ChimeraX commands (.cxc) that place a marker at each C-alpha (Angstrom):
marker #1 position 97.47,104.29,91.11 radius 0.5
marker #1 position 99.44,101.29,92.32 radius 0.5
marker #1 position 99.14,100.44,96.00 radius 0.5
marker #1 position 101.40,98.80,98.55 radius 0.5
marker #1 position 100.49,95.20,99.28 radius 0.5
marker #1 position 101.90,93.11,102.10 radius 0.5
marker #1 position 101.39,89.37,102.61 radius 0.5
marker #1 position 99.75,88.15,105.80 radius 0.5
marker #1 position 102.01,86.98,108.57 radius 0.5
marker #1 position 101.02,83.99,110.60 radius 0.5
marker #1 position 102.73,80.84,111.68 radius 0.5
marker #1 position 103.20,78.14,114.24 radius 0.5
marker #1 position 106.53,78.34,116.04 radius 0.5
marker #1 position 108.08,75.02,116.94 radius 0.5
marker #1 position 109.59,75.29,120.42 radius 0.5
marker #1 position 112.52,73.01,121.22 radius 0.5
marker #1 position 112.09,73.80,124.92 radius 0.5
marker #1 position 108.51,72.51,124.90 radius 0.5
marker #1 position 106.96,75.87,125.77 radius 0.5
marker #1 position 103.76,77.09,124.14 radius 0.5
marker #1 position 105.46,79.73,122.02 radius 0.5
marker #1 position 103.71,78.69,118.83 radius 0.5
marker #1 position 100.26,79.89,119.76 radius 0.5
marker #1 position 101.50,83.30,120.77 radius 0.5
marker #1 position 103.47,83.83,117.58 radius 0.5
marker #1 position 100.52,82.67,115.50 radius 0.5
marker #1 position 98.19,85.12,117.21 radius 0.5
marker #1 position 100.50,88.08,116.81 radius 0.5
marker #1 position 101.44,87.54,113.19 radius 0.5
marker #1 position 97.86,86.80,112.23 radius 0.5
marker #1 position 96.65,90.11,113.61 radius 0.5
marker #1 position 99.45,91.94,111.82 radius 0.5
marker #1 position 98.46,90.32,108.56 radius 0.5
marker #1 position 94.87,91.45,108.94 radius 0.5
marker #1 position 96.07,95.04,109.24 radius 0.5
marker #1 position 98.20,94.70,106.12 radius 0.5
marker #1 position 95.23,93.46,104.14 radius 0.5
marker #1 position 93.19,96.50,105.17 radius 0.5
marker #1 position 96.02,98.81,104.19 radius 0.5
marker #1 position 96.04,97.47,100.63 radius 0.5
marker #1 position 92.64,99.00,99.98 radius 0.5
marker #1 position 93.12,102.11,102.08 radius 0.5
marker #1 position 96.44,103.14,100.55 radius 0.5
marker #1 position 95.05,102.84,97.04 radius 0.5
marker #1 position 92.09,105.07,97.85 radius 0.5
marker #1 position 94.28,107.63,99.61 radius 0.5
marker #1 position 96.84,107.89,96.80 radius 0.5
marker #1 position 94.21,108.29,94.10 radius 0.5
marker #1 position 93.29,111.74,95.35 radius 0.5
marker #1 position 96.76,112.99,94.41 radius 0.5
marker #1 position 97.46,111.02,91.25 radius 0.5
marker #1 position 94.14,111.30,89.45 radius 0.5
marker #1 position 94.05,113.58,86.36 radius 0.5
marker #1 position 93.31,117.20,87.13 radius 0.5
marker #1 position 94.75,117.23,90.65 radius 0.5
marker #1 position 96.09,120.64,91.61 radius 0.5
marker #1 position 98.10,121.23,94.80 radius 0.5
marker #1 position 96.60,123.70,97.23 radius 0.5
marker #1 position 98.12,127.14,97.24 radius 0.5
marker #1 position 100.88,127.48,99.81 radius 0.5
marker #1 position 101.28,123.72,100.19 radius 0.5
marker #1 position 104.85,122.45,99.90 radius 0.5
marker #1 position 105.14,119.46,97.55 radius 0.5
marker #1 position 106.57,116.17,98.77 radius 0.5
marker #1 position 110.24,115.39,98.09 radius 0.5
marker #1 position 112.40,112.31,98.42 radius 0.5
marker #1 position 113.98,113.92,101.49 radius 0.5
marker #1 position 110.55,113.99,103.12 radius 0.5
marker #1 position 110.14,110.27,102.47 radius 0.5
marker #1 position 113.59,109.44,103.87 radius 0.5
marker #1 position 113.10,111.60,106.96 radius 0.5
marker #1 position 109.62,110.32,107.82 radius 0.5
marker #1 position 110.61,106.70,107.19 radius 0.5
marker #1 position 113.67,107.10,109.42 radius 0.5
marker #1 position 111.51,108.55,112.19 radius 0.5
marker #1 position 108.97,105.74,111.89 radius 0.5
marker #1 position 111.56,102.96,111.82 radius 0.5
marker #1 position 113.47,104.62,114.66 radius 0.5
marker #1 position 110.33,104.42,116.78 radius 0.5
marker #1 position 109.89,100.75,115.93 radius 0.5
marker #1 position 113.50,99.98,116.84 radius 0.5
marker #1 position 113.38,101.96,120.10 radius 0.5
marker #1 position 110.27,100.18,121.37 radius 0.5
marker #1 position 111.48,96.79,120.10 radius 0.5
marker #1 position 114.81,97.02,121.92 radius 0.5
marker #1 position 113.15,98.20,125.13 radius 0.5
marker #1 position 110.59,95.39,124.93 radius 0.5
marker #1 position 113.24,92.75,124.29 radius 0.5
marker #1 position 115.24,93.74,127.38 radius 0.5
marker #1 position 112.15,94.00,129.58 radius 0.5
marker #1 position 111.23,90.41,128.68 radius 0.5
marker #1 position 114.80,89.12,129.02 radius 0.5
marker #1 position 114.94,90.61,132.51 radius 0.5
marker #1 position 112.59,87.89,133.80 radius 0.5
marker #1 position 114.31,84.99,135.56 radius 0.5
marker #1 position 112.45,81.96,134.18 radius 0.5
marker #1 position 111.05,80.86,130.83 radius 0.5
marker #1 position 107.53,80.80,132.25 radius 0.5
marker #1 position 107.91,84.35,133.53 radius 0.5
marker #1 position 109.29,85.47,130.18 radius 0.5
marker #1 position 106.38,83.95,128.27 radius 0.5
marker #1 position 103.89,85.39,130.76 radius 0.5
marker #1 position 104.97,88.88,129.74 radius 0.5
marker #1 position 105.94,88.22,126.10 radius 0.5
marker #1 position 102.48,86.92,125.19 radius 0.5
marker #1 position 100.45,89.95,126.34 radius 0.5
marker #1 position 102.99,92.42,124.94 radius 0.5
marker #1 position 102.84,90.66,121.58 radius 0.5
marker #1 position 99.05,90.72,121.70 radius 0.5
marker #1 position 98.88,94.41,122.61 radius 0.5
marker #1 position 101.32,95.26,119.83 radius 0.5
marker #1 position 99.45,93.22,117.24 radius 0.5
marker #1 position 95.97,94.46,118.19 radius 0.5
marker #1 position 97.09,98.06,118.61 radius 0.5
marker #1 position 98.81,98.01,115.24 radius 0.5
marker #1 position 95.74,96.47,113.60 radius 0.5
marker #1 position 93.39,99.09,115.02 radius 0.5
marker #1 position 95.60,101.96,113.90 radius 0.5
marker #1 position 96.05,100.51,110.40 radius 0.5
marker #1 position 92.27,100.20,110.09 radius 0.5
marker #1 position 91.85,103.81,111.20 radius 0.5
marker #1 position 94.56,105.00,108.80 radius 0.5
marker #1 position 93.30,102.91,105.88 radius 0.5
marker #1 position 89.55,103.39,105.98 radius 0.5
marker #1 position 89.68,106.86,107.49 radius 0.5
marker #1 position 92.27,108.03,104.94 radius 0.5
marker #1 position 94.55,109.18,107.73 radius 0.5
marker #1 position 97.81,107.74,106.43 radius 0.5
marker #1 position 99.25,111.25,106.49 radius 0.5
marker #1 position 98.56,111.72,110.21 radius 0.5
marker #1 position 101.95,111.63,111.99 radius 0.5
marker #1 position 100.39,110.78,115.37 radius 0.5
marker #1 position 98.72,107.67,113.94 radius 0.5
marker #1 position 101.83,106.60,112.01 radius 0.5
marker #1 position 104.17,106.99,115.00 radius 0.5
marker #1 position 101.69,105.33,117.36 radius 0.5
marker #1 position 101.49,102.43,114.91 radius 0.5
marker #1 position 105.30,102.26,114.90 radius 0.5
marker #1 position 105.31,102.12,118.71 radius 0.5
marker #1 position 102.84,99.21,118.76 radius 0.5
marker #1 position 104.82,97.44,116.05 radius 0.5
marker #1 position 107.93,97.90,118.17 radius 0.5
marker #1 position 106.23,96.08,121.04 radius 0.5
marker #1 position 105.27,93.28,118.67 radius 0.5
marker #1 position 108.71,93.02,117.03 radius 0.5
marker #1 position 110.54,93.04,120.34 radius 0.5
marker #1 position 108.33,90.32,121.80 radius 0.5
marker #1 position 108.32,88.04,118.78 radius 0.5
marker #1 position 112.08,88.48,118.34 radius 0.5
marker #1 position 112.59,87.26,121.89 radius 0.5
marker #1 position 110.26,84.29,121.33 radius 0.5
marker #1 position 111.96,83.21,118.11 radius 0.5
marker #1 position 115.47,83.95,119.33 radius 0.5
marker #1 position 115.30,82.48,122.83 radius 0.5
marker #1 position 112.34,80.14,123.16 radius 0.5
marker #1 position 112.22,78.30,119.85 radius 0.5
marker #1 position 115.91,77.54,119.26 radius 0.5
marker #1 position 118.03,76.03,122.01 radius 0.5
marker #1 position 121.47,75.80,120.39 radius 0.5
marker #1 position 121.76,79.09,118.48 radius 0.5
marker #1 position 122.63,82.54,119.83 radius 0.5
marker #1 position 119.58,84.81,119.81 radius 0.5
marker #1 position 121.77,87.80,119.04 radius 0.5
marker #1 position 123.32,86.09,116.04 radius 0.5
marker #1 position 119.98,84.99,114.58 radius 0.5
marker #1 position 118.33,88.38,115.12 radius 0.5
marker #1 position 121.37,90.09,113.64 radius 0.5
marker #1 position 121.16,87.84,110.58 radius 0.5
marker #1 position 117.46,88.71,110.20 radius 0.5
marker #1 position 118.20,92.44,110.43 radius 0.5
marker #1 position 121.02,92.22,107.87 radius 0.5
marker #1 position 118.86,90.08,105.60 radius 0.5
marker #1 position 116.03,92.61,105.76 radius 0.5
marker #1 position 118.34,95.52,105.01 radius 0.5
marker #1 position 119.96,93.56,102.21 radius 0.5
marker #1 position 116.65,92.83,100.53 radius 0.5
marker #1 position 115.54,96.45,100.91 radius 0.5
marker #1 position 118.75,97.90,99.43 radius 0.5
marker #1 position 118.82,95.26,96.70 radius 0.5
marker #1 position 115.27,96.03,95.57 radius 0.5
marker #1 position 115.98,99.76,95.69 radius 0.5
marker #1 position 118.92,99.23,93.32 radius 0.5
marker #1 position 116.75,97.03,91.09 radius 0.5
marker #1 position 114.13,99.77,90.96 radius 0.5
marker #1 position 116.61,102.58,90.30 radius 0.5
marker #1 position 118.34,100.82,87.42 radius 0.5
marker #1 position 114.99,99.77,85.94 radius 0.5
marker #1 position 115.83,96.07,85.91 radius 0.5
marker #1 position 112.18,95.32,86.70 radius 0.5
marker #1 position 109.47,97.67,85.49 radius 0.5
marker #1 position 106.51,98.26,87.76 radius 0.5
marker #1 position 103.65,97.87,85.29 radius 0.5
marker #1 position 99.94,97.34,85.97 radius 0.5
marker #1 position 100.40,93.68,85.03 radius 0.5
marker #1 position 103.31,93.32,87.47 radius 0.5
marker #1 position 101.21,94.90,90.22 radius 0.5
marker #1 position 98.29,92.55,89.49 radius 0.5
marker #1 position 100.59,89.52,89.61 radius 0.5
marker #1 position 102.07,90.50,92.99 radius 0.5
marker #1 position 98.64,91.31,94.37 radius 0.5
marker #1 position 97.30,87.96,93.17 radius 0.5
marker #1 position 100.21,86.21,94.86 radius 0.5
marker #1 position 99.54,88.06,98.09 radius 0.5
marker #1 position 95.89,87.09,98.11 radius 0.5
marker #1 position 96.90,83.52,97.33 radius 0.5
marker #1 position 99.16,83.52,100.39 radius 0.5
marker #1 position 96.33,84.99,102.45 radius 0.5
marker #1 position 93.94,82.23,101.41 radius 0.5
marker #1 position 96.53,79.54,102.20 radius 0.5
marker #1 position 97.26,81.02,105.62 radius 0.5
marker #1 position 93.57,81.13,106.51 radius 0.5
marker #1 position 93.18,77.56,105.27 radius 0.5
marker #1 position 96.20,76.48,107.31 radius 0.5
marker #1 position 94.66,78.06,110.41 radius 0.5
marker #1 position 91.25,76.44,109.87 radius 0.5
marker #1 position 92.68,72.98,109.19 radius 0.5
marker #1 position 94.91,73.37,112.23 radius 0.5
marker #1 position 91.84,73.53,114.45 radius 0.5
marker #1 position 90.98,69.96,113.45 radius 0.5
marker #1 position 94.38,68.24,113.33 radius 0.5
marker #1 position 96.10,69.45,116.45 radius 0.5
marker #1 position 97.66,72.62,115.06 radius 0.5
marker #1 position 99.65,71.07,112.22 radius 0.5
marker #1 position 97.40,72.56,109.58 radius 0.5
marker #1 position 98.63,72.23,106.01 radius 0.5
marker #1 position 102.26,72.17,107.10 radius 0.5
marker #1 position 102.87,75.80,106.16 radius 0.5
marker #1 position 104.37,76.71,109.53 radius 0.5
marker #1 position 105.67,73.46,111.02 radius 0.5
marker #1 position 109.33,73.99,110.07 radius 0.5
marker #1 position 109.38,71.28,107.40 radius 0.5
marker #1 position 110.24,71.57,103.69 radius 0.5
marker #1 position 106.80,72.94,102.80 radius 0.5
marker #1 position 107.08,75.59,105.52 radius 0.5
marker #1 position 110.52,76.63,104.27 radius 0.5
marker #1 position 109.27,76.96,100.70 radius 0.5
marker #1 position 106.23,78.91,101.90 radius 0.5
marker #1 position 108.43,81.34,103.84 radius 0.5
marker #1 position 110.66,81.84,100.79 radius 0.5
marker #1 position 107.59,82.63,98.69 radius 0.5
marker #1 position 106.43,85.16,101.28 radius 0.5
marker #1 position 109.87,86.76,101.40 radius 0.5
marker #1 position 109.86,87.01,97.61 radius 0.5
marker #1 position 106.44,88.67,97.56 radius 0.5
marker #1 position 107.54,91.15,100.21 radius 0.5
marker #1 position 110.67,91.97,98.22 radius 0.5
marker #1 position 108.72,92.66,95.05 radius 0.5
marker #1 position 106.22,94.72,97.04 radius 0.5
marker #1 position 109.05,97.16,97.73 radius 0.5
marker #1 position 109.14,97.93,94.00 radius 0.5
marker #1 position 105.46,98.85,94.10 radius 0.5
marker #1 position 106.03,101.03,97.17 radius 0.5
marker #1 position 108.96,102.83,95.52 radius 0.5
marker #1 position 106.92,103.41,92.39 radius 0.5
marker #1 position 104.01,104.78,94.40 radius 0.5
marker #1 position 106.35,107.23,96.13 radius 0.5
marker #1 position 107.71,108.35,92.76 radius 0.5
marker #1 position 104.22,108.91,91.40 radius 0.5
marker #1 position 103.22,110.97,94.43 radius 0.5
marker #1 position 106.33,113.14,94.03 radius 0.5
marker #1 position 105.72,113.64,90.32 radius 0.5
marker #1 position 102.07,114.50,90.98 radius 0.5
marker #1 position 103.06,117.23,93.44 radius 0.5
marker #1 position 101.38,115.61,96.43 radius 0.5
marker #1 position 101.75,117.62,99.67 radius 0.5
marker #1 position 104.68,116.92,101.98 radius 0.5
marker #1 position 102.38,115.31,104.55 radius 0.5
marker #1 position 101.77,112.43,102.11 radius 0.5
marker #1 position 105.29,111.21,102.91 radius 0.5
marker #1 position 103.91,109.87,106.22 radius 0.5
marker #1 position 101.75,107.47,104.21 radius 0.5
marker #1 position 104.78,106.27,102.25 radius 0.5
marker #1 position 106.69,105.80,105.51 radius 0.5
marker #1 position 103.81,103.79,106.94 radius 0.5
marker #1 position 103.69,101.49,103.90 radius 0.5
marker #1 position 107.45,100.90,103.90 radius 0.5
marker #1 position 107.43,100.20,107.64 radius 0.5
marker #1 position 104.68,97.61,107.31 radius 0.5
marker #1 position 106.66,95.84,104.57 radius 0.5
marker #1 position 109.96,95.99,106.43 radius 0.5
marker #1 position 108.49,94.62,109.64 radius 0.5
marker #1 position 106.74,91.78,107.83 radius 0.5
marker #1 position 109.90,90.93,105.90 radius 0.5
marker #1 position 112.01,90.93,109.07 radius 0.5
marker #1 position 109.63,88.59,110.90 radius 0.5
marker #1 position 109.43,86.23,107.93 radius 0.5
marker #1 position 113.22,86.07,107.61 radius 0.5
marker #1 position 113.52,85.50,111.36 radius 0.5
marker #1 position 110.99,82.68,111.14 radius 0.5
marker #1 position 112.88,81.10,108.22 radius 0.5
marker #1 position 116.13,81.23,110.19 radius 0.5
marker #1 position 114.40,79.51,113.10 radius 0.5
marker #1 position 113.39,76.71,110.73 radius 0.5
marker #1 position 116.91,76.34,109.37 radius 0.5
marker #1 position 118.42,76.27,112.87 radius 0.5
marker #1 position 115.95,73.80,114.33 radius 0.5
marker #1 position 117.04,70.27,115.18 radius 0.5
marker link #1:1,2 radius 0.2
marker link #1:2,3 radius 0.2
marker link #1:3,4 radius 0.2
marker link #1:4,5 radius 0.2
marker link #1:5,6 radius 0.2
marker link #1:6,7 radius 0.2
marker link #1:7,8 radius 0.2
marker link #1:8,9 radius 0.2
marker link #1:9,10 radius 0.2
marker link #1:10,11 radius 0.2
marker link #1:11,12 radius 0.2
marker link #1:12,13 radius 0.2
marker link #1:13,14 radius 0.2
marker link #1:14,15 radius 0.2
marker link #1:15,16 radius 0.2
marker link #1:16,17 radius 0.2
marker link #1:17,18 radius 0.2
marker link #1:18,19 radius 0.2
marker link #1:19,20 radius 0.2
marker link #1:20,21 radius 0.2
marker link #1:21,22 radius 0.2
marker link #1:22,23 radius 0.2
marker link #1:23,24 radius 0.2
marker link #1:24,25 radius 0.2
marker link #1:25,26 radius 0.2
marker link #1:26,27 radius 0.2
marker link #1:27,28 radius 0.2
marker link #1:28,29 radius 0.2
marker link #1:29,30 radius 0.2
marker link #1:30,31 radius 0.2
marker link #1:31,32 radius 0.2
marker link #1:32,33 radius 0.2
marker link #1:33,34 radius 0.2
marker link #1:34,35 radius 0.2
marker link #1:35,36 radius 0.2
marker link #1:36,37 radius 0.2
marker link #1:37,38 radius 0.2
marker link #1:38,39 radius 0.2
marker link #1:39,40 radius 0.2
marker link #1:40,41 radius 0.2
marker link #1:41,42 radius 0.2
marker link #1:42,43 radius 0.2
marker link #1:43,44 radius 0.2
marker link #1:44,45 radius 0.2
marker link #1:45,46 radius 0.2
marker link #1:46,47 radius 0.2
marker link #1:47,48 radius 0.2
marker link #1:48,49 radius 0.2
marker link #1:49,50 radius 0.2
marker link #1:50,51 radius 0.2
marker link #1:51,52 radius 0.2
marker link #1:52,53 radius 0.2
marker link #1:53,54 radius 0.2
marker link #1:54,55 radius 0.2
marker link #1:55,56 radius 0.2
marker link #1:56,57 radius 0.2
marker link #1:57,58 radius 0.2
marker link #1:58,59 radius 0.2
marker link #1:59,60 radius 0.2
marker link #1:60,61 radius 0.2
marker link #1:61,62 radius 0.2
marker link #1:62,63 radius 0.2
marker link #1:63,64 radius 0.2
marker link #1:64,65 radius 0.2
marker link #1:65,66 radius 0.2
marker link #1:66,67 radius 0.2
marker link #1:67,68 radius 0.2
marker link #1:68,69 radius 0.2
marker link #1:69,70 radius 0.2
marker link #1:70,71 radius 0.2
marker link #1:71,72 radius 0.2
marker link #1:72,73 radius 0.2
marker link #1:73,74 radius 0.2
marker link #1:74,75 radius 0.2
marker link #1:75,76 radius 0.2
marker link #1:76,77 radius 0.2
marker link #1:77,78 radius 0.2
marker link #1:78,79 radius 0.2
marker link #1:79,80 radius 0.2
marker link #1:80,81 radius 0.2
marker link #1:81,82 radius 0.2
marker link #1:82,83 radius 0.2
marker link #1:83,84 radius 0.2
marker link #1:84,85 radius 0.2
marker link #1:85,86 radius 0.2
marker link #1:86,87 radius 0.2
marker link #1:87,88 radius 0.2
marker link #1:88,89 radius 0.2
marker link #1:89,90 radius 0.2
marker link #1:90,91 radius 0.2
marker link #1:91,92 radius 0.2
marker link #1:92,93 radius 0.2
marker link #1:93,94 radius 0.2
marker link #1:94,95 radius 0.2
marker link #1:95,96 radius 0.2
marker link #1:96,97 radius 0.2
marker link #1:97,98 radius 0.2
marker link #1:98,99 radius 0.2
marker link #1:99,100 radius 0.2
marker link #1:100,101 radius 0.2
marker link #1:101,102 radius 0.2
marker link #1:102,103 radius 0.2
marker link #1:103,104 radius 0.2
marker link #1:104,105 radius 0.2
marker link #1:105,106 radius 0.2
marker link #1:106,107 radius 0.2
marker link #1:107,108 radius 0.2
marker link #1:108,109 radius 0.2
marker link #1:109,110 radius 0.2
marker link #1:110,111 radius 0.2
marker link #1:111,112 radius 0.2
marker link #1:112,113 radius 0.2
marker link #1:113,114 radius 0.2
marker link #1:114,115 radius 0.2
marker link #1:115,116 radius 0.2
marker link #1:116,117 radius 0.2
marker link #1:117,118 radius 0.2
marker link #1:118,119 radius 0.2
marker link #1:119,120 radius 0.2
marker link #1:120,121 radius 0.2
marker link #1:121,122 radius 0.2
marker link #1:122,123 radius 0.2
marker link #1:123,124 radius 0.2
marker link #1:124,125 radius 0.2
marker link #1:125,126 radius 0.2
marker link #1:126,127 radius 0.2
marker link #1:127,128 radius 0.2
marker link #1:128,129 radius 0.2
marker link #1:129,130 radius 0.2
marker link #1:130,131 radius 0.2
marker link #1:131,132 radius 0.2
marker link #1:132,133 radius 0.2
marker link #1:133,134 radius 0.2
marker link #1:134,135 radius 0.2
marker link #1:135,136 radius 0.2
marker link #1:136,137 radius 0.2
marker link #1:137,138 radius 0.2
marker link #1:138,139 radius 0.2
marker link #1:139,140 radius 0.2
marker link #1:140,141 radius 0.2
marker link #1:141,142 radius 0.2
marker link #1:142,143 radius 0.2
marker link #1:143,144 radius 0.2
marker link #1:144,145 radius 0.2
marker link #1:145,146 radius 0.2
marker link #1:146,147 radius 0.2
marker link #1:147,148 radius 0.2
marker link #1:148,149 radius 0.2
marker link #1:149,150 radius 0.2
marker link #1:150,151 radius 0.2
marker link #1:151,152 radius 0.2
marker link #1:152,153 radius 0.2
marker link #1:153,154 radius 0.2
marker link #1:154,155 radius 0.2
marker link #1:155,156 radius 0.2
marker link #1:156,157 radius 0.2
marker link #1:157,158 radius 0.2
marker link #1:158,159 radius 0.2
marker link #1:159,160 radius 0.2
marker link #1:160,161 radius 0.2
marker link #1:161,162 radius 0.2
marker link #1:162,163 radius 0.2
marker link #1:163,164 radius 0.2
marker link #1:164,165 radius 0.2
marker link #1:165,166 radius 0.2
marker link #1:166,167 radius 0.2
marker link #1:167,168 radius 0.2
marker link #1:168,169 radius 0.2
marker link #1:169,170 radius 0.2
marker link #1:170,171 radius 0.2
marker link #1:171,172 radius 0.2
marker link #1:172,173 radius 0.2
marker link #1:173,174 radius 0.2
marker link #1:174,175 radius 0.2
marker link #1:175,176 radius 0.2
marker link #1:176,177 radius 0.2
marker link #1:177,178 radius 0.2
marker link #1:178,179 radius 0.2
marker link #1:179,180 radius 0.2
marker link #1:180,181 radius 0.2
marker link #1:181,182 radius 0.2
marker link #1:182,183 radius 0.2
marker link #1:183,184 radius 0.2
marker link #1:184,185 radius 0.2
marker link #1:185,186 radius 0.2
marker link #1:186,187 radius 0.2
marker link #1:187,188 radius 0.2
marker link #1:188,189 radius 0.2
marker link #1:189,190 radius 0.2
marker link #1:190,191 radius 0.2
marker link #1:191,192 radius 0.2
marker link #1:192,193 radius 0.2
marker link #1:193,194 radius 0.2
marker link #1:194,195 radius 0.2
marker link #1:195,196 radius 0.2
marker link #1:196,197 radius 0.2
marker link #1:197,198 radius 0.2
marker link #1:198,199 radius 0.2
marker link #1:199,200 radius 0.2
marker link #1:200,201 radius 0.2
marker link #1:201,202 radius 0.2
marker link #1:202,203 radius 0.2
marker link #1:203,204 radius 0.2
marker link #1:204,205 radius 0.2
marker link #1:205,206 radius 0.2
marker link #1:206,207 radius 0.2
marker link #1:207,208 radius 0.2
marker link #1:208,209 radius 0.2
marker link #1:209,210 radius 0.2
marker link #1:210,211 radius 0.2
marker link #1:211,212 radius 0.2
marker link #1:212,213 radius 0.2
marker link #1:213,214 radius 0.2
marker link #1:214,215 radius 0.2
marker link #1:215,216 radius 0.2
marker link #1:216,217 radius 0.2
marker link #1:217,218 radius 0.2
marker link #1:218,219 radius 0.2
marker link #1:219,220 radius 0.2
marker link #1:220,221 radius 0.2
marker link #1:221,222 radius 0.2
marker link #1:222,223 radius 0.2
marker link #1:223,224 radius 0.2
marker link #1:224,225 radius 0.2
marker link #1:225,226 radius 0.2
marker link #1:226,227 radius 0.2
marker link #1:227,228 radius 0.2
marker link #1:228,229 radius 0.2
marker link #1:229,230 radius 0.2
marker link #1:230,231 radius 0.2
marker link #1:231,232 radius 0.2
marker link #1:232,233 radius 0.2
marker link #1:233,234 radius 0.2
marker link #1:234,235 radius 0.2
marker link #1:235,236 radius 0.2
marker link #1:236,237 radius 0.2
marker link #1:237,238 radius 0.2
marker link #1:238,239 radius 0.2
marker link #1:239,240 radius 0.2
marker link #1:240,241 radius 0.2
marker link #1:241,242 radius 0.2
marker link #1:242,243 radius 0.2
marker link #1:243,244 radius 0.2
marker link #1:244,245 radius 0.2
marker link #1:245,246 radius 0.2
marker link #1:246,247 radius 0.2
marker link #1:247,248 radius 0.2
marker link #1:248,249 radius 0.2
marker link #1:249,250 radius 0.2
marker link #1:250,251 radius 0.2
marker link #1:251,252 radius 0.2
marker link #1:252,253 radius 0.2
marker link #1:253,254 radius 0.2
marker link #1:254,255 radius 0.2
marker link #1:255,256 radius 0.2
marker link #1:256,257 radius 0.2
marker link #1:257,258 radius 0.2
marker link #1:258,259 radius 0.2
marker link #1:259,260 radius 0.2
marker link #1:260,261 radius 0.2
marker link #1:261,262 radius 0.2
marker link #1:262,263 radius 0.2
marker link #1:263,264 radius 0.2
marker link #1:264,265 radius 0.2
marker link #1:265,266 radius 0.2
marker link #1:266,267 radius 0.2
marker link #1:267,268 radius 0.2
marker link #1:268,269 radius 0.2
marker link #1:269,270 radius 0.2
marker link #1:270,271 radius 0.2
marker link #1:271,272 radius 0.2
marker link #1:272,273 radius 0.2
marker link #1:273,274 radius 0.2
marker link #1:274,275 radius 0.2
marker link #1:275,276 radius 0.2
marker link #1:276,277 radius 0.2
marker link #1:277,278 radius 0.2
marker link #1:278,279 radius 0.2
marker link #1:279,280 radius 0.2
marker link #1:280,281 radius 0.2
marker link #1:281,282 radius 0.2
marker link #1:282,283 radius 0.2
marker link #1:283,284 radius 0.2
marker link #1:284,285 radius 0.2
marker link #1:285,286 radius 0.2
marker link #1:286,287 radius 0.2
marker link #1:287,288 radius 0.2
marker link #1:288,289 radius 0.2
marker link #1:289,290 radius 0.2
marker link #1:290,291 radius 0.2
marker link #1:291,292 radius 0.2
marker link #1:292,293 radius 0.2
marker link #1:293,294 radius 0.2
marker link #1:294,295 radius 0.2
marker link #1:295,296 radius 0.2
marker link #1:296,297 radius 0.2
view
């Protein structure tokens, strides 16, 4: 069974207003990435119980349909958006930059840590089909997305409208998602075991580089390997991450198809929704970070 795999998110935000936004963004995205790594293993183990030879649905159990996947994903993303919008406006309601950062940092931390804990519970406890855990994860992710969107949109770029940049990131995320769905439906790229191994290898390569960047950053004043400093290397690295996230959608779509064909119970659609949400959030943050690079002085 192929599993969903999401690259780690971590980076140093360059702040044109000379505020310490970089450390906060690094902390939040790093914690999110740790949760995604755990989910790689957990989702594979969970899906195997439905796709292994000889699996028979329990009597009276309704099989999963594509409508279940769409509905549960919409509910999960709706929760993320609701909490993100509320968080953004709570932070923007503060009068000064210092006051905004004083609340953005802890909210981002709570969202990142809460999301990590719930992903670990879902992954290693095989509770991806638990709606309470999935929706609680979405709520924590909403806190994280709202806070980091405010940091990138208002505290890292001084001459670009936050609304415009965030809107571009949202449209870019939706565009990638729809584009990869079309690619999958027309069969332009086949999701084979080799393809899955290649994407997984790329993801682990990104993970190793991010950890190395963090470690080196401790010794050279936070610059690290230049993966998140806004320079050419950072831009290329973000593009690679965006590409890996895009191709991960194909693996997620294929996993959903396999679960439907195997007659997995309807509750399994919560696991699919969780995987798609993790990918979408990571992709959005990576696109937002890339836009902040491109709009920096």
